[in-house]
N, CA, C and O of each residue as an XYZ file, in Angstrom:
736
protein
N      37.494     -7.853     98.769
C      38.806     -7.780     98.291
C      39.249     -6.347     98.382
O      38.482     -5.397     98.229
N      40.478     -6.253     98.629
C      41.035     -4.941     98.875
C      41.409     -4.330     97.535
O      41.992     -4.994     96.678
N      41.063     -3.039     97.361
C      41.411     -2.398     96.081
C      42.907     -2.337     95.877
O      43.364     -2.156     94.748
N      43.667     -2.479     96.915
C      45.108     -2.427     96.736
C      45.624     -3.697     96.088
O      46.740     -3.718     95.571
N      44.856     -4.719     96.108
C      45.306     -5.982     95.556
C      44.987     -6.096     94.059
O      45.486     -7.006     93.397
N      44.186     -5.210     93.530
C      43.789     -5.292     92.114
C      44.842     -4.560     91.306
O      45.206     -3.433     91.640
N      45.329     -5.177     90.263
C      46.369     -4.588     89.425
C      45.800     -3.524     88.490
O      44.610     -3.213     88.541
N      46.657     -2.972     87.639
C      46.210     -1.910     86.724
C      45.203     -2.452     85.704
O      45.200     -3.651     85.422
N      44.349     -1.583     85.149
C      43.354     -1.960     84.141
C      43.934     -1.655     82.775
O      44.390     -0.540     82.521
N      43.917     -2.622     81.915
C      44.443     -2.455     80.555
C      43.296     -2.202     79.577
O      42.164     -2.634     79.790
N      43.625     -1.491     78.500
C      42.567     -1.278     77.493
C      42.150     -2.610     76.899
O      42.923     -3.567     76.912
N      40.934     -2.677     76.378
C      40.498     -3.952     75.806
C      41.322     -4.311     74.576
O      41.818     -3.430     73.874
N      41.462     -5.565     74.328
C      42.216     -6.042     73.169
C      41.287     -5.946     71.958
O      40.183     -6.490     71.954
N      41.779     -5.221     70.903
C      40.903     -5.100     69.710
C      40.716     -6.452     69.050
O      41.600     -7.308     69.080
N      39.531     -6.629     68.444
C      39.283     -7.871     67.716
C      40.037     -7.811     66.399
O      40.346     -6.726     65.907
N      40.323     -8.929     65.844
C      41.027     -8.947     64.565
C      40.318     -9.922     63.647
O      39.625    -10.842     64.082
N      40.524     -9.679     62.334
C      39.861    -10.498     61.322
C      40.921    -11.141     60.464
O      41.885    -10.499     60.047
N      40.734    -12.382     60.215
C      41.646    -13.078     59.315
C      41.211    -12.798     57.867
O      40.052    -12.436     57.663
N      42.078    -12.946     56.850
C      41.674    -12.714     55.451
C      40.543    -13.657     55.047
O      40.436    -14.781     55.539
N      39.670    -13.144     54.101
C      38.527    -13.920     53.619
C      39.026    -15.061     52.759
O      39.984    -14.909     52.001
N      38.388    -16.176     52.878
C      38.765    -17.333     52.066
C      38.075    -17.307     50.704
O      37.353    -16.359     50.397
N      38.287    -18.322     49.897
C      37.689    -18.440     48.563
C      36.183    -18.603     48.724
O      35.713    -19.338     49.593
N      35.408    -17.879     47.841
C      33.946    -17.978     47.874
C      33.528    -19.360     47.407
O      34.068    -19.889     46.435
N      32.596    -19.918     48.080
C      32.112    -21.244     47.715
C      31.140    -21.186     46.541
O      30.784    -20.093     46.101
N      30.704    -22.328     46.023
C      29.779    -22.346     44.879
C      28.416    -21.781     45.281
O      28.003    -21.839     46.440
N      27.726    -21.223     44.253
C      26.397    -20.667     44.486
C      25.445    -21.799     44.822
O      25.503    -22.879     44.234
N      24.588    -21.538     45.755
C      23.620    -22.544     46.145
C      22.455    -22.620     45.163
O      22.366    -21.810     44.241
N      21.585    -23.564     45.353
C      20.408    -23.719     44.489
C      19.482    -22.524     44.649
O      19.381    -21.930     45.723
N      18.792    -22.179     43.530
C      17.823    -21.087     43.568
C      16.628    -21.541     44.382
O      16.164    -22.676     44.275
N      16.158    -20.646     45.176
C      15.014    -20.960     46.006
C      13.719    -20.925     45.203
O      13.729    -20.530     44.037
N      12.625    -21.326     45.796
C      11.337    -21.332     45.078
C      10.884    -19.897     44.769
O      11.203    -18.957     45.497
N      10.123    -19.757     43.653
C       9.592    -18.452     43.260
C       8.607    -17.982     44.307
O       7.822    -18.753     44.860
N       8.678    -16.702     44.553
C       7.770    -16.131     45.536
C       6.360    -15.976     44.972
O       6.124    -16.232     43.791
N       5.466    -15.571     45.790
C       4.070    -15.370     45.398
C       3.987    -14.161     44.475
O       4.621    -13.135     44.723
N       3.190    -14.291     43.395
C       3.006    -13.184     42.453
C       2.278    -12.055     43.152
O       1.318    -12.261     43.894
N       2.766    -10.863     42.890
C       2.144     -9.694     43.493
C       0.831     -9.354     42.801
O       0.502     -9.945     41.772
N       0.095     -8.428     43.346
C      -1.199     -8.061     42.756
C      -0.999     -7.349     41.409
O       0.006     -6.668     41.201
N      -1.970     -7.514     40.497
C      -1.940     -6.846     39.195
C      -2.131     -5.357     39.395
O      -2.935     -4.915     40.216
N      -1.367     -4.591     38.620
C      -1.482     -3.139     38.709
C      -2.760     -2.645     38.045
O      -3.494     -3.414     37.424
N      -3.007     -1.364     38.188
C      -4.200     -0.767     37.584
C      -4.073     -0.756     36.066
O      -2.979     -0.586     35.528
N      -5.191     -0.938     35.383
C      -5.214     -0.871     33.921
C      -5.038      0.574     33.490
O      -5.644      1.489     34.049
N      -4.194      0.757     32.484
C      -3.965      2.100     31.968
C      -5.158      2.575     31.152
O      -6.074      1.801     30.874
N      -5.148      3.846     30.769
C      -6.274      4.378     29.996
C      -6.293      3.778     28.585
O      -5.249      3.420     28.040
N      -7.466      3.677     28.016
C      -7.621      3.176     26.653
C      -7.036      4.184     25.679
O      -7.245      5.390     25.814
N      -6.298      3.678     24.694
C      -5.694      4.548     23.689
C      -6.723      5.007     22.674
O      -7.857      4.529     22.644
N      -6.297      5.949     21.843
C      -7.182      6.450     20.792
C      -7.453      5.355     19.774
O      -6.578      4.539     19.483
N      -8.641      5.340     19.243
C      -8.992      4.391     18.200
C      -8.324      4.819     16.905
O      -8.409      5.981     16.507
N      -7.664      3.883     16.256
C      -6.999      4.175     14.991
C      -7.997      4.193     13.846
O      -9.136      3.754     14.000
N      -7.566      4.704     12.694
C      -8.466      4.733     11.542
C      -8.752      3.317     11.052
O      -7.901      2.439     11.196
N      -9.920      3.077     10.479
C     -10.268      1.727     10.048
C      -9.556      1.291      8.774
O      -9.729      0.147      8.354
N      -8.764      2.152      8.142
C      -8.078      1.767      6.912
C      -8.992      1.952      5.721
O      -9.447      3.061      5.441
N      -9.259      0.856      5.015
C     -10.110      0.932      3.827
C     -11.549      1.197      4.252
O     -12.104      0.496      5.097
N     -12.132      2.211      3.656
C     -13.502      2.599      3.974
C     -14.474      1.957      2.994
O     -15.505      1.419      3.398
N     -14.147      2.014      1.701
C     -15.031      1.419      0.697
C     -14.250      1.117     -0.567
O     -13.222      1.734     -0.846
N     -14.755      0.157     -1.325
C     -14.184     -0.203     -2.616
C     -15.316     -0.205     -3.630
O     -16.354     -0.830     -3.412
N     -15.111      0.497     -4.741
C     -16.106      0.564     -5.807
C     -15.442      0.068     -7.081
O     -14.293      0.406     -7.364
N     -16.171     -0.738     -7.851
C     -15.578     -1.414     -8.998
C     -16.553     -1.422    -10.164
O     -17.764     -1.528     -9.971
N     -16.018     -1.308    -11.380
C     -16.831     -1.443    -12.592
C     -15.949     -2.067    -13.660
O     -14.770     -1.732    -13.779
N     -16.526     -2.974    -14.433
C     -15.769     -3.600    -15.512
C     -16.689     -3.981    -16.651
O     -17.909     -4.047    -16.502
N     -16.064     -4.231    -17.805
C     -16.806     -4.699    -18.969
C     -15.889     -5.573    -19.806
O     -14.700     -5.291    -19.954
N     -16.461     -6.638    -20.352
C     -15.738     -7.523    -21.262
C     -16.303     -7.436    -22.673
O     -15.817     -8.114    -23.578
N     -17.314     -6.618    -22.865
C     -17.958     -6.496    -24.171
C     -17.107     -5.584    -25.048
O     -16.851     -4.440    -24.672
N     -16.662     -6.068    -26.213
C     -15.866     -5.208    -27.090
C     -16.611     -3.919    -27.431
O     -17.829     -3.914    -27.610
N     -15.855     -2.832    -27.515
C     -16.442     -1.521    -27.800
C     -15.592     -0.816    -28.845
O     -14.395     -1.069    -28.983
N     -16.248      0.072    -29.570
C     -15.493      0.905    -30.504
C     -14.843      2.036    -29.725
O     -15.233      2.350    -28.601
N     -13.862      2.626    -30.342
C     -13.135      3.710    -29.694
C     -13.709      5.048    -30.135
O     -14.091      5.179    -31.298
N     -13.786      6.026    -29.280
C     -13.497      6.006    -27.842
C     -14.688      5.467    -27.056
O     -15.811      5.403    -27.557
N     -14.412      5.081    -25.815
C     -15.471      4.629    -24.917
C     -15.115      5.046    -23.493
O     -13.968      5.380    -23.199
N     -16.114      5.020    -22.617
C     -15.925      5.416    -21.218
C     -16.379      4.301    -20.297
O     -17.245      3.499    -20.648
N     -15.794      4.262    -19.132
C     -16.204      3.356    -18.069
C     -16.337      4.218    -16.818
O     -15.368      4.840    -16.381
N     -17.541      4.253    -16.241
C     -17.852      5.214    -15.176
C     -18.202      4.475    -13.886
O     -18.923      3.478    -13.902
N     -17.681      4.979    -12.772
C     -18.041      4.459    -11.449
C     -19.234      5.223    -10.898
O     -19.463      6.371    -11.280
N     -19.996      4.603    -10.005
C     -21.019      5.368     -9.287
C     -20.347      6.431     -8.408
O     -19.148      6.350     -8.141
N     -21.109      7.409     -7.967
C     -20.577      8.500     -7.138
C     -19.944      7.939     -5.863
O     -20.452      6.994     -5.259
N     -18.829      8.545     -5.477
C     -18.069      8.131     -4.296
C     -17.987      9.311     -3.339
O     -17.674     10.430     -3.745
N     -18.274      9.054     -2.055
C     -18.153     10.098     -1.030
C     -16.775     10.005     -0.387
O     -16.321      8.926     -0.006
N     -16.119     11.159     -0.273
C     -14.792     11.248      0.332
C     -14.894     12.206      1.515
O     -15.401     13.320      1.383
N     -14.407     11.760      2.672
C     -14.471     12.583      3.875
C     -13.136     13.238      4.193
O     -12.183     13.157      3.418
N     -13.090     13.888      5.348
C     -11.865     14.523      5.837
C     -10.834     13.427      6.101
O     -11.181     12.350      6.587
N      -9.573     13.698      5.784
C      -8.470     12.756      5.989
C      -8.678     11.435      5.253
O      -8.345     10.370      5.773
N      -9.224     11.509      4.052
C      -9.380     10.326      3.220
C      -8.754     10.582      1.850
O      -8.759     11.705      1.346
N      -8.215      9.515      1.261
C      -7.681      9.557     -0.099
C      -8.404      8.504     -0.922
O      -9.090      7.639     -0.378
N      -8.244      8.583     -2.237
C      -8.862      7.603     -3.126
C      -7.752      6.978     -3.969
O      -7.062      7.671     -4.715
N      -7.589      5.663     -3.841
C      -6.645      4.930     -4.688
C      -7.428      4.436     -5.900
O      -8.403      3.697     -5.765
N      -6.990      4.852     -7.081
C      -7.675      4.502     -8.328
C      -6.789      3.572     -9.146
O      -5.586      3.795     -9.283
N      -7.405      2.530     -9.684
C      -6.701      1.580    -10.536
C      -7.538      1.366    -11.789
O      -8.726      1.057    -11.704
N      -6.922      1.530    -12.936
C      -7.636      1.352    -14.194
C      -6.793      0.579    -15.184
O      -5.565      0.673    -15.172
N      -7.449     -0.184    -16.041
C      -6.748     -0.960    -17.059
C      -7.692     -1.200    -18.229
O      -8.906     -1.305    -18.055
N      -7.113     -1.286    -19.428
C      -7.906     -1.727    -20.573
C      -7.013     -2.401    -21.598
O      -5.804     -2.175    -21.658
N      -7.654     -3.237    -22.400
C      -6.969     -3.924    -23.489
C      -7.502     -3.392    -24.799
O      -8.712     -3.246    -24.974
N      -6.595     -3.101    -25.723
C      -7.004     -2.668    -27.060
C      -6.390     -3.622    -28.081
O      -5.228     -4.014    -27.973
N      -7.201     -3.984    -29.075
C      -6.773     -4.918    -30.117
C      -6.812     -4.216    -31.467
O      -7.756     -3.489    -31.779
N      -5.777     -4.444    -32.257
C      -5.644     -3.803    -33.568
C      -5.392     -4.867    -34.631
O      -4.742     -5.881    -34.377
N      -5.923     -4.613    -35.829
C      -5.633     -5.442    -36.996
C      -5.178     -4.495    -38.098
O      -5.866     -3.530    -38.430
N      -4.009     -4.784    -38.659
C      -3.460     -3.908    -39.703
C      -4.140     -4.180    -41.047
O      -4.711     -5.247    -41.274
N      -4.061     -3.189    -41.923
C      -4.552     -3.358    -43.291
C      -3.564     -4.236    -44.049
O      -2.354     -4.018    -43.997
N      -4.091     -5.220    -44.747
C      -3.269     -6.193    -45.447
C      -2.336     -5.592    -46.498
O      -1.166     -5.975    -46.531
N      -2.788     -4.658    -47.373
C      -1.904     -4.223    -48.460
C      -0.738     -3.336    -48.007
O       0.201     -3.137    -48.777
N      -0.771     -2.800    -46.786
C       0.274     -1.866    -46.352
C       1.461     -2.611    -45.738
O       1.335     -3.760    -45.315
N       2.607     -1.943    -45.696
C       3.806     -2.548    -45.106
C       4.140     -1.981    -43.724
O       5.076     -2.449    -43.076
N       3.391     -0.990    -43.275
C       3.597     -0.470    -41.925
C       2.297      0.124    -41.386
O       1.396      0.490    -42.141
N       2.230      0.207    -40.063
C       1.070      0.820    -39.412
C       1.497      1.391    -38.063
O       2.568      1.068    -37.551
N       0.638      2.249    -37.492
C       0.892      2.911    -36.214
C      -0.350      2.767    -35.347
O      -1.471      2.907    -35.836
N      -0.153      2.487    -34.056
C      -1.290      2.362    -33.139
C      -1.015      3.153    -31.860
O       0.132      3.356    -31.461
N      -2.101      3.588    -31.240
C      -2.017      4.374    -30.012
C      -3.171      3.996    -29.095
O      -4.325      3.960    -29.520
N      -2.853      3.714    -27.831
C      -3.861      3.401    -26.813
C      -3.711      4.418    -25.690
O      -2.641      4.538    -25.093
N      -4.786      5.150    -25.404
C      -4.730      6.211    -24.392
C      -5.800      5.967    -23.335
O      -6.972      5.761    -23.650
N      -5.374      5.995    -22.080
C      -6.266      5.860    -20.931
C      -6.209      7.190    -20.176
O      -5.146      7.593    -19.705
N      -7.344      7.864    -20.063
C      -7.420      9.117    -19.296
C      -8.300      8.871    -18.072
O      -9.450      8.452    -18.198
N      -7.753      9.131    -16.902
C      -8.480      8.981    -15.644
C      -9.073     10.333    -15.288
O      -8.374     11.345    -15.265
N     -10.386     10.338    -15.008
C     -11.069     11.614    -14.766
C     -11.791     11.614    -13.427
O     -12.317     10.596    -12.977
N     -11.799     12.789    -12.805
C     -12.660     13.075    -11.650
C     -13.635     14.116    -12.150
O     -13.258     15.266    -12.377
N     -14.898     13.721    -12.326
C     -15.871     14.620    -12.945
C     -15.459     14.870    -14.382
O     -15.230     13.925    -15.136
N     -15.362     16.137    -14.770
C     -14.970     16.475    -16.142
C     -13.470     16.734    -16.264
O     -12.976     16.980    -17.364
N     -12.743     16.683    -15.153
C     -11.322     17.013    -15.169
C     -10.460     15.760    -15.297
O     -10.646     14.793    -14.558
N      -9.522     15.781    -16.232
C      -8.557     14.696    -16.378
C      -7.494     14.860    -15.298
O      -6.879     15.920    -15.175
N      -7.283     13.794    -14.509
C      -6.301     13.876    -13.419
C      -5.040     13.056    -13.709
O      -4.016     13.248    -13.053
N      -5.107     12.143    -14.687
C      -3.919     11.361    -15.053
C      -4.143     10.731    -16.424
O      -5.271     10.417    -16.805
N      -3.046     10.554    -17.154
C      -3.115      9.947    -18.488
C      -1.993      8.924    -18.614
O      -0.862      9.162    -18.189
N      -2.326      7.787    -19.204
C      -1.328      6.767    -19.523
C      -1.508      6.403    -20.992
O      -2.634      6.215    -21.453
N      -0.388      6.301    -21.738
C      -0.487      6.064    -23.175
C       0.547      5.037    -23.618
O       1.666      4.996    -23.106
N       0.149      4.214    -24.575
C       1.078      3.315    -25.240
C       1.002      3.612    -26.727
O      -0.076      3.584    -27.321
N       2.151      3.898    -27.325
C       2.222      4.293    -28.734
C       3.279      3.451    -29.429
O       4.399      3.310    -28.938
N       2.915      2.894    -30.576
C       3.872      2.197    -31.425
C       3.739      2.776    -32.823
O       2.670      2.740    -33.432
N       4.844      3.309    -33.317
C       4.824      3.972    -34.619
C       5.601      3.163    -35.650
O       6.571      2.474    -35.334
N       5.144      3.269    -36.889
C       5.841      2.681    -38.038
C       6.212      1.216    -37.813
O       7.364      0.821    -37.988
N       5.225      0.425    -37.426
C       5.440     -1.008    -37.232
C       5.546     -1.645    -38.618
O       4.626     -1.531    -39.429
N       6.656     -2.306    -38.885
C       6.896     -2.920    -40.191
C       6.273     -4.311    -40.244
O       6.287     -5.058    -39.266
N       5.718     -4.641    -41.435
C       5.124     -5.957    -41.641
C       5.211     -6.289    -43.125
O       5.392     -5.392    -43.949
N       5.086     -7.564    -43.476
C       5.100     -7.936    -44.889
C       3.844     -7.428    -45.601
O       2.781     -7.303    -44.992
N       3.978     -7.143    -46.865
C       2.842     -6.719    -47.672
C       1.862     -7.886    -47.812
O       2.258     -9.051    -47.820
N       0.573     -7.547    -47.923
C      -0.510     -8.523    -48.085
C      -0.640     -9.488    -46.904
O      -1.075    -10.628    -47.070
N      -0.262     -9.028    -45.721
C      -0.423     -9.814    -44.497
C      -1.051     -8.905    -43.450
O      -0.589     -7.785    -43.229
N      -2.108     -9.396    -42.806
C      -2.704     -8.651    -41.689
C      -1.988     -9.047    -40.402
O      -1.698    -10.221    -40.174
N      -1.711     -8.063    -39.577
C      -1.022     -8.306    -38.309
C      -1.936     -7.901    -37.160
O      -2.561     -6.841    -37.190
N      -2.003     -8.766    -36.144
C      -2.773     -8.466    -34.935
C      -1.819     -7.942    -33.860
O      -0.709     -8.446    -33.693
N      -2.271     -6.935    -33.148
C      -1.459     -6.339    -32.089
C      -2.372     -6.001    -30.913
O      -3.492     -5.525    -31.104
N      -1.889     -6.248    -29.699
C      -2.659     -5.962    -28.487
C      -1.844     -5.063    -27.566
O      -0.642     -5.259    -27.388
N      -2.511     -4.083    -26.988
C      -1.928     -3.243    -25.932
C      -2.705     -3.505    -24.644
O      -3.923     -3.681    -24.667
N      -1.992     -3.529    -23.531
C      -2.604     -3.555    -22.199
C      -2.094     -2.317    -21.471
O      -0.917     -2.226    -21.124
N      -2.985     -1.380    -21.248
C      -2.609     -0.105    -20.641
C      -3.214     -0.047    -19.240
O      -4.395     -0.342    -19.054
N      -2.396      0.335    -18.258
C      -2.906      0.400    -16.882
C      -2.365      1.634    -16.180
O      -1.384      2.246    -16.602
N      -3.048      1.976    -15.088
C      -2.650      3.134    -14.291
C      -3.057      2.895    -12.839
O      -4.095      2.293    -12.564
N      -2.232      3.369    -11.923
C      -2.567      3.424    -10.495
C      -2.328      4.869    -10.079
O      -1.275      5.440    -10.365
N      -3.314      5.459     -9.401
C      -3.246      6.882     -9.069
C      -3.829      7.098     -7.681
O      -4.868      6.530     -7.345
N      -3.165      7.917     -6.875
C      -3.697      8.308     -5.566
C      -4.247      9.723     -5.715
O      -3.506     10.661     -6.007
N      -5.550      9.863     -5.511
C      -6.197     11.172     -5.608
C      -6.459     11.684     -4.195
O      -6.878     10.929     -3.317
N      -6.209     12.968     -3.986
C      -6.402     13.583     -2.667
C      -7.375     14.753     -2.787
O      -6.992     15.906     -2.584
N      -8.629     14.457     -3.116
C      -9.594     15.546     -3.281
C     -10.071     16.060     -1.928
O      -9.941     15.367     -0.918
N     -10.621     17.271     -1.904
C     -11.246     17.743     -0.666
C     -12.507     16.921     -0.399
O     -13.014     16.259     -1.305
N     -13.023     16.956      0.844
C     -14.242     16.204      1.133
C     -15.356     16.569      0.150
O     -15.531     17.731     -0.216
N     -16.099     15.547     -0.263
C     -17.194     15.764     -1.205
C     -17.572     14.463     -1.878
O     -17.109     13.391     -1.488
N     -18.412     14.563     -2.886
C     -18.865     13.406     -3.656
C     -18.353     13.556     -5.081
O     -18.488     14.616     -5.692
N     -17.763     12.486     -5.604
C     -17.100     12.548     -6.902
C     -17.490     11.358     -7.770
O     -17.799     10.277     -7.269
N     -17.470     11.582     -9.089
C     -17.662     10.513    -10.064
C     -16.339     10.359    -10.814
O     -15.861     11.298    -11.451
N     -15.758      9.163    -10.728
C     -14.517      8.858    -11.429
C     -14.838      8.030    -12.661
O     -15.787      7.246    -12.670
N     -14.028      8.216    -13.707
C     -14.249      7.461    -14.939
C     -12.938      7.285    -15.690
O     -11.951      7.980    -15.448
N     -12.968      6.324    -16.613
C     -11.881      6.129    -17.564
C     -12.394      6.525    -18.930
O     -13.477      6.107    -19.340
N     -11.627      7.322    -19.627
C     -11.899      7.632    -21.026
C     -10.850      6.865    -21.824
O      -9.651      7.098    -21.664
N     -11.298      5.952    -22.681
C     -10.399      5.037    -23.370
C     -10.431      5.305    -24.864
O     -11.493      5.487    -25.458
N      -9.247      5.325    -25.457
C      -9.155      5.632    -26.875
C      -8.133      4.703    -27.517
O      -7.007      4.584    -27.036
N      -8.528      4.046    -28.602
C      -7.641      3.175    -29.370
C      -7.699      3.634    -30.818
O      -8.734      3.498    -31.471
N      -6.602      4.174    -31.322
C      -6.582      4.678    -32.696
C      -5.436      4.038    -33.464
O      -4.443      3.593    -32.888
N      -5.603      4.006    -34.770
C      -4.559      3.436    -35.603
C      -4.503      4.105    -36.959
O      -5.507      4.611    -37.459
N      -3.329      4.102    -37.544
C      -3.118      4.526    -38.927
C      -2.678      3.271    -39.669
O      -1.702      2.627    -39.285
N      -3.391      2.929    -40.719
C      -3.094      1.704    -41.454
C      -3.682      0.480    -40.788
O      -3.171     -0.627    -40.956
N      -4.769      0.671    -40.020
C      -5.433     -0.457    -39.360
C      -6.852     -0.589    -39.883
O      -7.483      0.389    -40.284
N      -7.340     -1.834    -39.869
C      -8.723     -2.061    -40.293
C      -9.666     -2.048    -39.100
O     -10.822     -1.649    -39.239
N      -9.201     -2.476    -37.933
C     -10.035     -2.438    -36.726
C      -9.201     -1.994    -35.528
O      -8.026     -2.337    -35.394
N      -9.848     -1.225    -34.672
C      -9.289     -0.780    -33.396
C     -10.381     -1.040    -32.364
O     -11.375     -0.316    -32.314
N     -10.203     -2.061    -31.548
C     -11.252     -2.465    -30.619
C     -10.765     -2.344    -29.183
O      -9.637     -2.714    -28.859
N     -11.637     -1.820    -28.333
C     -11.362     -1.798    -26.892
C     -12.054     -3.015    -26.303
O     -13.263     -3.189    -26.457
N     -11.277     -3.860    -25.624
C     -11.820     -5.105    -25.073
C     -12.005     -4.957    -23.568
O     -12.647     -4.012    -23.110
N     -11.447     -5.885    -22.799
C     -11.629     -5.849    -21.349
C     -11.159     -4.522    -20.775
O     -10.158     -3.951    -21.208
N     -11.915     -4.047    -19.782
C     -11.566     -2.793    -19.123
C     -12.180     -2.784    -17.729
O     -13.254     -3.343    -17.504
N     -11.482     -2.141    -16.796
C     -12.049     -2.011    -15.455
C     -11.435     -0.820    -14.741
O     -10.355     -0.337    -15.081
N     -12.174     -0.370    -13.738
C     -11.726      0.724    -12.870
C     -12.147      0.377    -11.442
O     -13.255     -0.102    -11.201
N     -11.244      0.629    -10.515
C     -11.506      0.392     -9.098
C     -11.131      1.650     -8.322
O     -10.087      2.254     -8.567
N     -11.984      2.033     -7.393
C     -11.694      3.153     -6.492
C     -11.774      2.632     -5.060
O     -12.774      2.035     -4.661
N     -10.716      2.864     -4.298
C     -10.669      2.448     -2.904
C     -10.502      3.699     -2.044
O      -9.503      4.407     -2.169
N     -11.470      3.974     -1.176
C     -11.391      5.120     -0.267
C     -10.675      4.644      0.999
O     -11.058      3.643      1.605
N      -9.622      5.385      1.390
C      -8.766      4.969      2.504
C      -8.608      6.129      3.487
O      -8.378      7.270      3.085
N      -8.734      5.823      4.783
C      -8.432      6.817      5.824
C      -6.923      6.978      5.933
O      -6.173      6.007      5.837
N      -6.489      8.218      6.136
C      -5.055      8.447      6.335
C      -4.823      9.068      7.699
O      -3.680      9.342      8.067
């Protein structure tokens, strides 16, 4: 063919796009793929403190005259340890019949060795009553104390005192002390 017979060359016609139509509904979810391999195990964390290390307990139900003591065996306390102490006692009083009033006092002293570390007291003064009548009265005294001694070995005790003015008897009944050594 003769080049003279070929007409002019035109630029190519650009493609065109019509506007997008409405999106159709989402199709069904496909099946779950294969689980990948498990990753490496991380390093083991530090071991936490065991919490309660030991519990020591002493009690008595035998009535005693006042004052009296209740003593625990020696307790060892280490670094970063505290001692939770719990003590309680019951005191019973009987007033003198001919009097019209009386006063009673119940004192619980918590001790570490020879040192008093806490005191709890119940006091009732000038209790009125009819003449020629004996009156019975009971106190229940308790204490909870957190002791933070330095490391060492300690003996804890309760010193219990029940006193009265215008009473015929002052008796210490049930009593107990508990020491719990705890890591902090």
